[in-house]
Each structure stands twice: as structure tokens, then as C-alpha cells.
C-alpha positions as CSV (number, residue, x, y, z in Angstrom):
1,M,60.2,81.5,109.5
2,N,61.8,78.2,111.2
3,E,64.9,77.7,112.9
4,S,66.8,76.2,109.7
5,T,65.5,79.2,107.4
6,E,66.7,81.5,109.6
7,G,70.1,79.8,110.0
8,L,71.4,80.0,106.4
9,F,73.1,82.9,104.8
10,L,75.2,82.9,101.5
11,G,78.1,85.4,100.9
12,L,79.6,86.2,97.5
13,I,82.9,88.2,96.9
14,S,85.2,89.0,94.2
15,G,88.3,90.8,95.8
16,T,91.0,92.9,94.2
17,S,92.7,90.0,92.1
18,M,89.2,90.5,89.8
19,D,89.6,86.5,89.0
20,G,86.2,85.4,89.8
21,V,83.3,85.0,92.5
22,D,83.6,83.2,95.7
23,A,80.4,81.9,97.1
24,A,80.1,80.6,100.8
25,L,77.0,79.1,102.1
26,V,77.2,79.1,106.0
27,R,74.6,78.2,108.9
28,R,74.1,80.4,111.9
29,R,75.7,79.3,115.1
30,R,75.5,81.3,118.3
31,G,76.2,84.6,116.6
32,T,79.1,83.2,114.4
33,V,78.9,80.7,111.5
34,E,80.0,77.4,110.0
35,L,80.8,76.8,106.5
36,V,78.2,74.1,104.7
37,A,79.4,74.6,101.1
38,A,81.4,76.8,99.1
39,N,82.6,77.2,95.6
40,T,84.5,79.7,93.0
41,T,83.0,80.8,89.5
42,R,86.0,82.2,87.5
43,Y,85.2,84.9,85.3
44,P,85.4,84.5,81.4
45,P,88.6,85.8,80.1
46,D,87.1,88.6,77.9
47,L,85.0,89.8,81.4
48,A,88.2,89.8,83.6
49,R,89.9,91.8,80.9
50,T,87.2,94.1,80.8
51,L,87.0,94.6,84.5
52,V,90.6,95.1,84.7
53,T,90.1,98.1,82.0
54,A,87.2,99.6,84.1
55,S,89.2,99.7,87.2
56,S,91.9,101.9,85.5
57,G,89.2,104.4,84.8
58,R,88.9,103.7,81.2
59,G,85.4,103.1,79.7
60,S,82.0,105.1,79.1
61,C,79.0,105.3,81.4
62,E,77.4,102.8,79.2
63,E,80.1,100.2,79.4
64,L,79.9,100.7,83.2
65,G,76.2,100.1,83.3
66,A,76.4,97.2,81.1
67,L,79.2,95.8,83.3
68,D,77.4,96.2,86.5
69,V,74.7,94.0,85.1
70,A,77.1,91.6,83.6
71,L,78.6,91.2,87.2
72,G,75.3,90.9,88.5
73,D,74.4,88.0,86.6
74,C,77.9,86.2,87.2
75,F,77.0,86.7,91.1
76,A,73.5,85.3,90.8
77,A,74.7,82.2,88.9
78,A,77.6,81.7,91.3
79,A,74.9,81.6,94.1
80,N,72.5,79.3,92.1
81,A,75.4,77.0,91.2
82,L,76.4,76.8,94.9
83,L,73.1,75.9,95.8
84,A,72.4,73.4,93.4
85,G,75.5,71.4,94.1
86,A,74.6,71.6,98.2
87,G,71.2,70.4,97.3
88,V,69.8,73.6,99.2
89,A,66.6,75.2,98.0
90,A,66.8,79.1,97.7
91,D,64.0,79.4,99.9
92,A,65.9,78.0,102.7
93,V,68.3,80.9,102.7
94,T,67.5,84.1,104.6
95,A,69.6,86.5,102.8
96,V,72.8,86.8,100.4
97,G,75.6,89.1,101.3
98,S,77.1,90.5,98.3
99,H,80.4,92.4,98.3
100,G,80.5,92.8,94.6
101,Q,83.4,93.9,92.7
102,T,85.4,96.6,93.9
103,L,86.3,99.1,90.7
104,Y,87.8,102.0,92.8
105,H,88.7,102.9,96.2
106,A,89.1,106.3,97.2
107,P,88.6,106.7,101.1
108,D,90.7,110.0,101.1
109,A,89.4,111.9,98.2
110,A,87.7,115.4,98.7
111,Y,84.4,113.3,98.3
112,P,85.2,109.8,99.6
113,F,83.8,106.9,97.9
114,S,84.2,103.3,97.4
115,L,82.7,101.9,93.9
116,Q,81.6,98.3,93.8
117,I,79.6,96.6,91.0
118,G,77.4,93.7,90.5
119,D,73.8,94.8,90.7
120,P,71.9,93.5,93.6
121,N,68.8,93.8,92.1
122,I,69.9,91.0,89.5
123,I,71.2,88.9,92.3
124,A,67.7,89.2,94.2
125,A,65.7,88.7,90.9
126,R,67.8,85.5,89.5
127,T,67.8,83.9,93.1
128,G,64.7,84.9,94.6
129,I,66.7,85.5,97.8
130,T,66.9,88.8,99.7
131,T,69.9,90.3,99.0
132,V,72.1,92.7,101.1
133,A,74.9,94.6,99.0
134,D,76.9,98.2,99.2
135,F,78.5,97.4,102.5
136,R,81.1,100.0,102.5
137,R,79.5,103.4,101.9
138,R,77.7,103.7,105.3
139,D,81.0,103.4,106.9
140,L,82.3,106.2,104.5
141,A,79.2,108.4,105.3
142,L,80.4,108.2,108.9
143,G,84.0,109.4,108.1
144,G,85.5,106.0,107.9
145,Q,87.6,104.4,105.5
146,G,85.0,101.7,104.5
147,A,87.5,99.1,104.9
148,P,88.5,96.8,105.9
149,L,85.3,95.3,106.9
150,V,86.4,91.5,107.7
151,P,87.9,92.2,111.2
152,A,84.6,92.2,113.0
153,F,84.1,88.6,111.6
154,H,87.6,87.7,112.5
155,H,86.7,88.5,116.4
156,A,83.6,86.7,115.9
157,L,85.3,83.5,114.8
158,F,89.0,83.4,115.9
159,Y,89.2,85.3,119.1
160,S,90.8,83.5,121.9
161,D,90.9,84.5,125.5
162,S,94.1,82.6,126.2
163,E,96.6,84.0,123.4
164,N,97.0,86.9,121.3
165,R,96.0,86.3,117.5
166,C,96.5,88.2,114.2
167,V,94.4,87.2,111.3
168,V,96.5,87.8,108.1
169,N,94.0,88.0,104.9
170,I,96.1,87.9,101.7
171,G,93.9,88.8,99.0
172,G,94.8,91.2,96.1
173,I,95.4,93.5,98.9
174,A,96.6,92.1,102.4
175,N,95.1,93.3,105.7
176,I,95.6,92.3,109.2
177,T,93.4,91.9,112.4
178,L,94.9,92.0,116.0
179,L,93.0,90.3,118.6
180,A,94.3,90.9,122.0
181,K,93.5,88.1,124.3
182,D,92.4,90.6,127.0
183,G,89.4,91.7,125.2
184,T,90.6,95.0,124.3
185,R,89.4,96.8,121.0
186,V,90.0,94.9,117.8
187,T,92.4,96.8,115.4
188,G,93.0,96.0,111.8
189,F,94.1,97.9,108.4
190,D,95.2,97.3,105.0
191,T,99.0,96.9,105.0
192,G,99.6,96.9,101.0
193,P,99.8,94.8,98.3
194,G,98.9,91.2,98.7
195,N,98.6,89.2,95.5
196,A,97.6,92.0,93.0
197,L,101.0,92.9,92.0
198,L,102.2,89.4,92.1
199,D,99.2,88.2,89.7
200,Q,99.4,91.3,87.3
201,W,103.5,90.5,86.8
202,A,102.8,86.9,86.3
203,A,100.1,88.0,83.7
204,A,102.3,89.9,82.0
205,H,105.4,87.5,81.7
206,L,103.9,84.2,81.9
207,G,100.6,84.5,80.3
208,K,98.6,83.0,83.2
209,P,96.5,84.6,85.6
210,F,98.8,83.7,88.8
211,D,102.0,82.0,89.7
212,E,101.0,78.7,90.7
213,E,102.3,77.7,94.1
214,G,105.1,80.6,93.7
215,R,106.9,78.2,91.4
216,W,108.1,80.9,88.9
217,A,109.1,83.5,92.4
218,R,111.1,80.4,93.8
219,T,113.3,80.6,90.7
220,G,114.2,84.3,91.3
221,H,116.3,86.1,94.0
222,V,115.1,89.0,96.4
223,L,116.6,92.4,94.7
224,E,117.5,94.3,98.0
225,M,117.7,97.6,96.4
226,L,114.3,97.3,94.7
227,L,112.8,95.9,97.9
228,Q,114.0,98.9,100.0
229,Q,112.5,101.2,97.1
230,L,109.3,99.7,97.1
231,A,109.1,99.6,100.9
232,N,109.8,103.0,101.1
233,D,106.4,104.1,99.9
234,P,104.6,106.6,102.3
235,F,101.5,104.4,102.5
236,F,103.4,102.0,104.4
237,R,104.5,104.5,107.1
238,R,101.0,105.9,107.6
239,P,99.4,105.1,110.7
240,P,95.6,103.5,110.7
241,P,92.9,103.7,110.1
242,K,94.1,103.1,106.4
243,S,92.7,101.2,103.3
244,T,94.0,101.0,99.8
245,G,93.6,99.1,96.3
246,R,94.7,98.2,92.9
247,E,94.1,101.8,91.9
248,Y,97.0,102.7,94.3
249,F,99.2,99.5,94.0
250,S,98.7,99.3,90.5
251,P,100.8,98.1,87.5
252,G,101.8,101.8,86.8
253,W,103.1,102.0,90.4
254,L,105.6,99.0,89.8
255,R,106.3,100.4,86.4
256,R,107.6,103.7,87.7
257,Q,109.6,101.8,90.3
258,L,111.5,99.8,87.9
259,E,112.0,102.8,85.4
260,A,114.1,104.3,88.4
261,L,116.5,101.5,88.3
262,T,119.7,101.7,86.2
263,T,119.7,98.0,85.3
264,P,116.7,96.2,84.4
265,P,116.0,93.2,86.5
266,S,114.9,89.8,85.7
267,P,111.1,89.2,85.6
268,A,111.6,86.2,88.0
269,D,113.6,88.5,90.4
270,V,110.9,90.9,90.5
271,Q,108.3,88.3,91.2
272,R,110.4,86.9,94.0
273,T,110.9,90.7,95.3
274,L,107.3,91.4,95.2
275,C,106.5,88.2,97.3
276,E,109.0,89.9,99.9
277,L,107.3,92.9,100.0
278,T,104.2,91.6,100.8
279,A,105.7,89.6,103.4
280,Q,107.9,92.4,104.8
281,T,105.0,94.9,104.8
282,I,102.7,92.3,106.7
283,A,105.3,91.4,109.2
284,S,106.5,95.3,109.5
285,A,102.6,96.2,110.4
286,I,102.4,93.6,112.9
287,D,105.5,94.1,114.6
288,R,104.6,97.9,114.9
289,F,101.2,97.4,116.3
290,G,100.9,93.9,117.8
291,P,102.1,92.8,121.3
292,G,104.7,90.4,120.1
293,D,103.6,87.1,120.7
294,E,100.7,86.9,118.6
295,R,99.8,83.4,116.7
296,V,99.1,84.4,113.1
297,L,96.7,82.9,111.2
298,L,96.9,83.3,107.3
299,C,93.8,83.3,105.0
300,G,92.9,84.4,101.5
301,G,94.4,83.1,98.4
302,G,98.0,84.1,99.4
303,A,97.8,81.8,102.2
304,R,98.1,79.0,99.6
305,N,101.3,80.6,97.8
306,P,104.1,78.6,99.8
307,V,106.9,81.0,98.8
308,L,104.5,83.8,100.5
309,A,103.7,81.9,103.5
310,E,107.4,81.0,104.0
311,A,108.6,84.6,103.6
312,I,106.0,85.6,106.2
313,A,106.8,83.0,108.7
314,Q,110.7,83.8,108.5
315,A,109.8,87.6,109.0
316,L,107.9,86.9,112.0
317,A,109.7,84.1,113.7
318,P,109.4,82.9,116.3
319,R,105.8,83.6,116.5
320,P,104.0,80.9,115.2
321,V,102.2,81.2,111.7
322,T,99.5,78.9,110.6
323,R,96.6,78.8,108.3
324,T,93.1,79.6,109.4
325,D,92.2,75.7,108.3
326,D,93.8,74.8,111.7
327,Y,91.4,76.8,113.7
328,G,87.9,75.8,112.1
329,L,87.7,77.7,108.7
330,Q,89.4,77.0,105.2
331,A,91.6,80.2,104.2
332,D,90.0,80.2,100.9
333,W,86.3,80.8,102.2
334,V,87.0,83.2,105.0
335,E,85.9,86.4,103.1
336,G,83.1,84.7,101.7
337,C,81.8,83.7,105.0
338,A,82.4,87.3,106.2
339,F,80.0,88.6,104.0
340,A,77.6,85.9,104.8
341,W,77.9,87.0,108.4
342,L,77.9,90.7,107.7
343,A,74.4,90.1,105.8
344,M,73.1,88.3,108.9
345,R,74.1,91.5,111.0
346,T,72.3,93.8,108.8
347,I,69.0,91.5,108.6
348,N,69.3,91.3,112.4
349,G,69.6,95.2,112.6
350,Q,73.3,94.8,113.9
351,P,76.3,96.8,113.2
352,G,78.9,95.4,111.0
353,N,81.9,97.8,111.0
354,L,84.3,98.6,113.7
355,P,85.1,102.0,114.5
356,A,88.3,101.4,115.8
357,V,89.4,99.8,112.6
358,T,87.8,102.0,109.9
359,G,88.0,105.3,111.8
360,A,84.2,106.0,111.5
361,R,82.3,108.0,114.0
362,E,80.1,105.4,115.2
363,A,79.2,101.6,114.8
364,A,76.3,101.2,112.0
365,V,74.0,98.6,110.3
366,L,75.6,98.3,106.7
367,G,74.3,98.0,103.6
368,G,71.0,98.2,101.4
369,V,68.5,95.3,101.4
370,Y,67.0,94.2,98.2
371,A,63.7,92.0,98.6
372,G,63.9,88.8,97.4
373,R,60.8,86.8,95.7
374,L,57.4,87.8,97.3
375,E,55.8,84.5,98.6
């Protein structure tokens, strides 16, 4: 295997927003990576609706099995489209790292589990590329949360010995990674809802998958009583390690909170309040566990929402808040690159989890390896 072949990895992820597949092609550079090309393949509307239904626990074993294959096809198509657009042959890529689509995350159940679908056998067969998948369950088997897994990548890419940093990933669920400049252990955890509740509320009231640039939220007002009620959920007070998902912060969770109000609020006010909830819970977590002088780097889809970014900056002032774009990697592609990097770690027999983050008993090589096309 020559140097150029060894250096290329492809990451695939669909997050808790369940809106499509992000694909990122990266080149290995001194233990970390640089982005070569990236794209997003949106799920067809019917498939997206089916995923939301399945994630709520509805659907038969037959339907779940079919959905697993359908998602595998989507992930493989996203990988092949990215390679075609970049003019890169499949045999130039060492491995694909596929996060899959999380349907349910239950690390604190009697039998802890995290369910990702998107059959990696399909990806390996359709692309011809060795595929690494099922990253979370080894960490769970070692007593960890199985999430978040991106802090190890955040450390590899964004650590600085001259300033404390905090990387904030705002997907459907938000998580933070604290990077101390003195090189002490990396810490990170899920802080609560990111975009998931915002997107679900926008879909219900605007008929759109998300509130573009937060324009609708900007027309509303923060309802302090509702904000306090939402922020009083016990999850926010739990110490790390901790992780969560849309099975907890679900439309049902929000509906129960709203039903407790004496006067129904306007939908725009709810949207604005949900923005503030995401911002305040992120800021509260950083205040509680960070040293207090961090530079905050935003990534994930929520980093592009100006209302949300402004609320986070205001809550964390005077700490500087910027996007990861200014530090070498566009905010939209950090997670896709992270799973390419995790595949690189697995292929090289290196651990991918951080026990200080997930609570696992030990570091471990993550995922299963599905061989690509035989030469």
C-alpha cells in the first residue's frame, strides 16, 4: 500500500437531526487529518419520516431490517457521490468510517445499548472500500456511555498549549470538549438539546425541516418562565460522564413542558426560548467545568444559526466565541472528519475512546471492520 493510499479516509455520519448523510474525505497528516472534499446527501422526505417514526419505537422487526438496508444504500451512495465529485478512485481510500444513524441511545438502561443502523456490509459492498462501523458499543461494553466520541478528535485537531479551548458541537444534541492548555486530561459530555427540538418545532409549525438562519426564532421572545421550567430538567444537573439523544429530549418531552403552562405560548416565542435553552445549557456546562478563560470554538449545524450563536456568545461573554472555520476546519464537516479519523485509528489498532469522557474502564479500539473488495 503506497503513501497516498494510506493517507485517505472517508467519514460518514447522520446525526440526531436525521436529515441526511454528511460525507467527508480526509488526508492523513501527522496523526490528524485535513479535509479534501465534503458533501451532504439529504434523505428523501419519506425516508426521513420513516426514521423519525422508527426512532420513537414504532415499527416492526421487518420494517427495521429493511430500514437498516435502505440506510446502508444511502450511506454508500453518499460516499460514491463524494468520490466521483472529487475525482478520487475508491481504491485510493484506505477505509470508510461510518457512524450510521442513531435510532436509540440508552447507556443508562439495565442492559445499556446504543442502536445505529445503516448496514456497513452494504457500504463495503457498494463502494468496494473496507468499512469501519459500530463505534459505540465497545465503549458501552466497558461501562462507558458510548458517547460522545468526537472529543478525542477535537483534541487531535484543536488542542493548543498557549490557551484553554472548548469545542462546542451543536448537532441535534449539543456536546462540549474542554481542552486545557497544560495538557491535562480531555473532558467532554453532552450538554442537552442542540438543534433537535428547534428543528422538530419548526417542522411542526413552519412545515420546513429547520428554521433557516434562525429567522423565525428572531421574531419571537424568550419566555423566562418556560425557559426556567425547561432548564430545571434533572439531566442538566447530572455530573458527567453523561450522554443523551432525541429519545429523551423528544417532542413528547417538550409537549409535556408546554402542557404545564397556564397560557399557551406563541409558536415563535417557543422557538426563541428553545434557542435560549440550548445556549444557556451549553454556557452553564462550560461555566461549571471549564477554567473560565476558554476560547470557544463552535461546530456542527447549529454554528450556522446566528440567533443561537449570538445567544451563546452573550451567555459566555467576555470569553471569545468563534467557529472552527477560523482554526482549520469548517464547522459543518467536523463530525464527518471525526469518523474518518476514528476509522484511521481503528485500522491502525489505536484506541478511539477517551475513558475520562465516556466513563469506560479503559481505552479501546472501536468498531467492527468490514472488508472491502478483494484485489
